[in-house]
Steps between C-alpha positions, in 0.01 A plus 500: 500500500229341714195644328402148394468383862128576560408280201715217638324488840396140575711367211836329466784712369857382440748750649874448504660514843686823430171684448309374807611786721363747243141382548308771682437398859248756609185358335559131439572175674702253294529123497835409350583152379877516492651238274835374617749308286845350538768761421668299218162472330443876534840578361459265200160651425639856526787410269258360238284812525802726443607300193145508369496879540834530319684616811843382619427203728871487604508858624490367859600156622246274673668528839470880510152498348394242762638718782313808376177313436524319838541839673204636305282208603600537868418872484160435341412226750595727787287778358207259454537384860477857630224631271163506673278495191656190341430135571751258343489134401839362396478226238798316360491455121617140515230413757232652280608276213563185701190525723252732332208371709649610829623824355158583352332421830746730686434781255122462523515502881734801503275698269192398694309434181296208373739420213480209262804319636469210255500741207806675647677165525402413143689792348833409659739370234816347650660514155530870548744445789805598305830593661462241776774520761590132449540548127708816545752316715579241230 
């Protein structure tokens, strides 16, 4: 269902990576800010989400889930690279939290808009950086 797309023109919309290739390519040009994250952090976050939803978080081990998700990410990145109506800026989650100023400036430049970078920086809360790779390896 992409009926909502005309109302989203010029706005920011969060789309999970699995759905990017379903965005219609015939009418629109997209600017994608692709958030990257360390695989152990992704897996810990996914596990917590499954538990929160009441699903079996042990249904698949982290090694296999990491392999599948890594393949998915490689496929999506390859698709993005070969899609003419998509511009991509890759941002690492940890960089955004550790150096929000630089990240906000990169995003503003990528979008080509006169954005309030200081306000963007002001909403970053490093306390929300849960599932840090360093903490997961303890």
